[in-house]
N, C-alpha and C positions, 0 to 999 in steps of 0.2 A: 594688758602690760604697764607699768610701776616704774614710774623714776621720780626722785624726791633729792630737793635741794634747801638749804638755809636761806630762812630770812632775819638778816642778821643787824644790827645795829649801823649808825655810818649812810651808808648811799643805797646801802643790799635793800631795807626796803621800799627804800623811794622808786627803786626800779619795779619794784611788785605795782605801785600804788600809780604809776607813769606809766608801766608797761602791762602787764600783763593783766591789769582791771580793765586793760583797753584794746583787749586781744591782737596782743603780740606786735601793737603798733606804737607810734609814737604820736603823744596825744600833744594838739597844739598848745602853748604855750598860752596860760591865762587862760584855758577854758577848763570849766566845770568837767568834775570826771562825768556825771548824767550828760547835761549838755552833749562832749564831745562823742558818748555813745548813742545818744538818742541822733544826730548828725549822718556816723558810721551807720547806722544801722547792726547795734551790737547790743546783744543782749545783757541785761545788767547781772552782777556779779547775785549770790543766794546765798543767805546762812542755813547751815548744817549743823546738827549734833547735838546730844542732851546738854550740852554745857548750857545750852544760850539762856532760858530760862534762867539761870542767875545770875546773869546779865542784863534782865529785862528785855531780849530780842525775840523775836519771834521766825521758826522754822517757814525758810521759803521766801522770808521779806527781802527786800535789796539793801543790798550793801552799796551804804555812803562813804562817801571820799573820806569826809571828816572820821567816822565809825573805824575803817579802817588805819588812819594816820593815828589815830587816839590807840590802839590796839596794837597794831603792830611798826609802831615808830614809836611809841613812847611807853608802853606797856602799862597806859589807863585804862579805864573805864572809858567803854562805848558813847557814856552820855557825861563824861565828864564835865562839860563846859557846864551844863544845867547843877550838877551836882555843886561845883564849885561857887558858880555865883550863887547857890541859897546859900553856901556856910559862909561866905563872905558877909552876907545879909544879916547870919546871926551873928556876927561879932569876929567870924573866927579868922588865927591871920590867916595870910598869903601864902606861908610856908603850911600850915597846917592842914589848910583846904584843899592845897594839892595833892598832899603825902596823902591824904583820905581817898585822894580817888585813884592811885597806885594798886595795880592788883600785883599782890606780891612783893617782893626786895627789890626796890629803885632800880633802876637801867646804870643810875648815877654809880651807887655802889658798886657794882659790878665792874665798871669800866675802871672805878679806882684802886680796884684790887690788879688792874692790868690786864683783863678778862675782855673776851667782846662776847657780849651777850647775844644770846638765841633767843630770837623774840618770835619764832614761829619757824615750821616743816610747809616744804610748798608741795604735796605728791602730785604726780598728773598719772591719770588715767588715761588710756589710748587702746584704744580697738586693735585688731590685728589689720596688718595692709589689706586683704579681700573685706574684711570687713564696712572698712570706710572706702572699698573702690563703690561697693552696692551701693552704700549710704549716699555719694555724691553722684552714682546715676544714673540711680533709681527712680520711682516715682514717688509721691508723697507719703503712700501707704507703706512704701518698706523704706522709706526714710524715717518716718514715726517711728516706725517699731525699734529700725536699730535705735533710736535717736531713747524711749521709752526703754531698751534693754540698758543703755548705757547708766542712765537715772536710777535704775534699781541695783543694777551691779557696783556702782560706787557707793549706793547708800550700804549694800550689804558686805563691803567692806569698809565700810568706814565703823558701823554697827558692829561689827566683828574685832576692829580691831580697840573701841571702848569695851565690848565685853572683856574680851580676854588679853591685849596687849597693854593698852594705858593705863600708868602706873605714876603717882611722885614720889619722890624721894628728898629726903633733910637731913639734915645732921651727917654728911658726910656719908649720907650713903648706909645710916645705922638706922633710919625711920623711914618706912616704905606702906605705901596703901595704893588702894587697888583705884583708878577715876576713872569709871564706866561713864564719862559723861568731857565728850569735847567740844568746842567752840570750833567751827569750822567755816570760812569765805571761799566758796565755790563759782569759777569764772571761765564758763564755758568757751571753749575757741572752736573754728571751723579751720582752718589753712593751716600751713606750714609758711616758713618766711617766704617761701618760693610763691607764693600761691596756690600750690596744689592743694588739694583737700588733703584735710589733718582731722578728725574729729575726735578730740581733748577736751578734759576737764582740769583746772588747774584746783587744788584744794587746799587755801595756806591754814592746815592746821594750827591755832595760835599754845605758845608754847607754856598758857599759864592754866590751871586747871584747881580746883575746891577737894580738899582734905577735910576731914573733921580736928579743930584744933583742943588745945590741951582741956577748955571751960567747954566742951562741944558745941559752941562754933562753928560754922564753916573758915576756912582760909586759904588765901590762895597760893600755892606753891608754882612753882615748875614742873612738864611734864620730864618724865625718863626719858630723852629722845633718845636715846642706845637701845634700850628695849622699841623703840618705832623703827630705827633704822634697821634692828636687828629680823625685825618679820615685816620688811618690805618684799620681800621676796613669796611667803605666803600667801600675805593683803593681795597681791599682786594675779598671782595665779587664783585667789577666790574670784579676784575682778573680772579676769580671762571664761574662768569657768561659770560664772552665772551668766555673763553677758550673752556669750555664743551658744549655752543650753537655750534661753529662751527666744534667742533670734531663729537658731536651728527650727525649735516647734514652733517656733510662732510663722515662720514664712518656708516649710518643711523641706529645709536644704542640711546639710550634711557638713564633717570635718574628713580634711586627711592632713597628710602631712608633706614639707614642706620645707625641705635643707636649703638650707638659707647660705651655710657655710659648711663647707663636709667635715664631717667630726664632730659638729656642735650638734647641740639638742636642737629638733629642727621645731618649725612650729605651725602647730594646726589649723591652716585656716580653709572657708571654705571652699568646697568642691565646687569646679564650673568654673571659677572665678582663674581668667586666663594669665601668665606667669607673664605677659607684655605688659597686661593691665597693670598689676600690681610693682612693675618696675617704673612704672609713666607715673603713677603718685609718688614712690620713695623716690622722687628727684635728687634727692643728695646722695643717695650710694654711690652712686656712681663716684662723684666728690670724693669721698670717704675714701673710696680703697684707694684710688690713687695717690691720696694725700697718704695714707696708710702704708702702700708699699713706697716711698719716698723713705718711710721712717722706718721703715726695714728695714730696706738698704741703710739707712744711716746707724742703725744699732747692731749689726752687720758687722758693720765695717769700724765702730766702735768697740765692739764687745768679740767678735770672732768666730760669733756663731748665733743660730737662727735665736728668737725669742720664746721663752717657754709659753704654758698657754696662759698664765696670768700674765706673763709680761707683754703678750698678744692683745689681750683686754683692754692693758693701759695704754696700749699703743692706739690701740681702736678710740678711746677715750678722746687723748690729744688731734688723733683724726678727726674729731667728729667737730672737736670747738676749734680748730685751725679753719675748718670750710665751713663753719655755720655765718650765713648770710647775716647781713645787714635787717634793721627791723625795718618794715616797709610802710604804706598807708592803707589801713584796713576796708574794705568794703562790706557791703551788705552783701547777706547769706544768699539772697535770689540772683543779685549782678553776679555771685560768687560760681552756683549752681548753670547761670545757662552759659558760663564762659569754659568751665570743669566738660559741660555735653560737648559744645561745639570741640573742642581743642580735642575729644576723644575722639569723634567721630570721623573728625578730619584724617589722624594718625590711624583709626586702625578700624573703620566702615560704619555705618550707621545701621548695615547689619548687625554686626559683632554685637555693638552697646543695647540695642533695642532686646534682641535676644539674650541679652545675657540674665536678666529672671530665670527663664524658661529655661535655661542652658542650667543653673546651677541647679533647679529644683527636680528638674532630670538624674543629675549626676546624682541628688540627694538622694532620690528614691531608689536608685539601686544600690545605693550603701545600705541607708538603712535597713533593705529589706536582708540584707546578710547579716547584723551586728544583731544579737542577741541584744532585749535591755536589760536582762539580767546581768548581775555583774557576781564572778565569783572572786568572793572576798579573799579566801585560803590563795588560789593566785595573786590577788591583787598585793597582800599582805608581801606575799616571798616576792614580787616583783618591786617593790619600792623599798623594801629592807635592801633586797642585794644591791639595787644602782645607789640610792643614799653613800651605802657605807663600800661600795664602789670608789665613788666618788670623791668620798671623806672617810679618813681614817678614825674619824670622833663627829658625830651629828648632835643633834639636839631633838627634838617633838616637832619643831618648827620645819625644819630639813625634811621629816618622817613627811607630816601634813600637808608643805608646797608639793613635795612629789606625789601624794595619794591625790592629791586635786589634777595631778598633770593626767594620772594614769586616768581618771575615769575620764577624762576630756580624751583622751586618745582610744579610749575602750571604745566608749560609746556612743564617738564622731555627734556628738551634738543630740542625741537622747538623754529626754529627760530621767532623770535618778532620784532617787528617798531622800530626801534633806538628811545631811547628819552622817552620809555613806561616808566622808570624806575623814570624818574625826573617828569612825568605827573601825577603818583601813589601817587608821595612822596609828589606834589603841592595839590592835590585834600584830601591827608589825612591829610594837615596841614592843611588847609583853611576848612572844611568840621568838621571832628573830632577831633580837637585841640584846645586849647584858650591858647595865647602868655600869660607867666610868665612873660616875663623880662618886668619892667618899666620903661620904657624912663625917668629920673628926668626933671624937666622944667631945660627949658635956653642949654639943650645939646641934640647933634646931635641924633638921633637916631641909633643904632647900626645897624649893618649889617645883611640881614636877615640870614645867616648864624651862627650867634652870638647869636639871641633870642632862648631864651628855652621857652617850651609849656609844657602846662600839659594837661590832659583829663576827662574826666567823666564816662570812660566805668566800668561797674559791676566787681569786680574783686574778683573771687570765694572766698571761705577761704581757708583755706589750710585742707588736706586730708590725708590720707594715703595709702600706696600701699606696696604690700607683689609682687615684683619682680619676685620671684622666691618659689618655694615651699621650705619649710625647711629652707628662712632666716627671718630675722627682718622683720618688717614692716618701711619703709621710709616716711622720709614728702613727700607732692608733689614738684616739686619744679618750680621757678619760672616761665620758662617755659612750664610748666605742665600748672598751672595757667596759662596762657597767650592764651596756645590753648584753653580754655576751655572758656576761655572769650571770644574771636574772634570768636568758633562754636559761642557760646549765641548769641550773635549780628547776623550773620551771617542769622543762622536760624529764629530767627524774621524777618530779612528781606524775607527772601522765604516765609514764613507764609502770609507775607502781599502781595505777590504776588497776582492778578486775577484772573488766571484762571489756572487750572492743565499744560497748556502747557508752563505759564509763571513761574512757580515753578520750574518742569524737564529741563527747560532751564538754569534757574539758577544753579540748581545742576548740568549739567553739566559741564555747563563752568567754576566752581571751582576748584581746588584744587582737592579736595576729592572724583572728578569725578574718576581718575585714580589714588590714592591713594591704593596701595596692602590694603587688607582686615585682614591681621597681623598687619599691620601697622596701622590700624583704631580701633584693637579690645582694649576695655578696654579707649579708648580714646576717649570716647563721655561726652555730658551736662546730662546725665541722671543719676538721682540723685542716682538713683539704684547701680551704679557701684561707689559711692563712697564708705568712711566707715562709713558714719550715720546711716546704718540699723543695726536695732538689731543685727544678725550674726555677722557682722563686728564688731559691739562694744565689742561680748562676745569674741572674737577669738583675738583684743586689749588686751583685757585684761588677756586674757592667756599667750599671748608673755609676757606681762609687769608684772606678777607673776613669770614666766619660768626667764626673766632677772634680777628679784630684790633677784631670790635667786644665780643667778652664779655669780653675784655682792655679794652679803655678804659670799660667798664660796670662792671667791678670797680674800677677806679681812681676810677670817679664816686663809687661807694656804700663807698670807706676807711669812712670814720669809723662814722656811730653803727649801721650797720646790724646786726655780729655783737657777739652778745655777749664782752666779754673773758673774761670766769668758765669759757667752752665755744668755744676757738678749733675743736678738733676738729670738732666736734657744725657749726658754721657750715661750714666748709668741706666738709664732708659735705653737708650742706645743698645749698649752691650746685654739687655736683658732679650732685646729681641733679635740679638748674634747668635745668644744662646739657645736661644725656643727654636732658630731656626736649624739647628744643628739636628743630624739624623739619629732615630732613639736605637738606643745600642740595643734595648730589647723589642724592638718592632716586631708584631707577628706572633709574640708568644703571649696567650692568652692566660698565663699560668697563675699573674699574682692578680688577686681579686682582694678583699677583705677581709 
């Protein structure tokens, strides 16, 4: 998983130098970064990327505080102090000496135009919650295997960004050049702000790269940060696929889908890690859900309807920001590991914790025995194209590539695959099942392949209704659920067209549904009997609608004196609890299925 934030001028860069470089903690005033890291038992930052050579830096070398300040605070060479002193000794004036240490356009010139310069971007990589649990509660061998896979996955994602994505632009975008050499300062953290396990890596990518100048000599310019933003999902799926595959192969594990939010894309977790342990490590989730409930209630009050899928994502972001705890004093990893183990044993029992790896290996062996290591590329291309074209009307290669990587992780369940298979599936999906939407204007050069947009003509199911649990009102199917149904419909047609029963059986076995747990497939088929458009389900929806209208009228009737204006949140929650206690108008009818 991958999240992104900007590193800007003013105080933003100070946050990263004083906080992120110090393990999400607050460094004591007046204490150097190196001394603070040593006393707290934190690992120092390390340099990554192919652009280090141009700055005289070495890969995996330690990141110093002054280097961070010069690069991410002033946009200058990391050895600017020495360079400037040498120029002054040679008789160069102070202003000229300082200007020669600046990488690209001085940030003072950018600020003079009323703009806020972006000095870097923080790409934060973190594994799935189940892998974090195994890393935190496993022995030294398991922990080291996960850390090595994490390191290689981060390196793979950064190399892909350098090879395929990174560009610099100048002259208002009229000039462009590939820049396969980024400068990255990486800082590894072990816990979240609550002190619970969360292995993650902050990769601060410098917004300065070299390109050939007019005279052939290299000059420094800014990275096209918009392209980096566009490819965040594709880079994140590559990190997850690479890390999960290596850990599963090394430790004999497998993955299963875990539906975190009904209707949204499931997370591929390690099979055998209990849900309670995952929730234990994800300490903030319940607080975010409580805050999200309050924000959703306020949204309905202001707008008169529930938020859309995009609106729910935005409200979720606000809920996460509101519940974000303050920084704490960092602790050494050895101390954290001891505390995590004691905490988990007290809550779940020593037998569960000691037998966690054996349980995961047993379930992994059972799943891997059912998964064919060969991928049916024809079905994979159909699946990828159908899902992406249903979720978004127009799409680009990066969307197809990200979905191809998700498909490989869902299909192989952690089994090894041929490198480059994700690119091949994406190429086939674009070539056979998509049509180009971008039109090249006469007299203009055709855009690069990764800048073109595409569409597809897959049959998109109509939106249906789903009751996720007894006693709760139905909800509309999400875009992802409709995408899965569209994909399955096309795949079933391909299977039915196979000539012999053996060919049909082979196609089914090679596809991801062969290894999908039955409880996950339940209710997610293309059978119309599982949809709401049946008489039973329509009657049940009508009953839900009548009950909702009755509740709405009752709420409008008691608007004024019932609630305490000093505590609107408590009033809304009490009202919500009263609604949940009302009898289910369709109780006993099992006809409503996704």
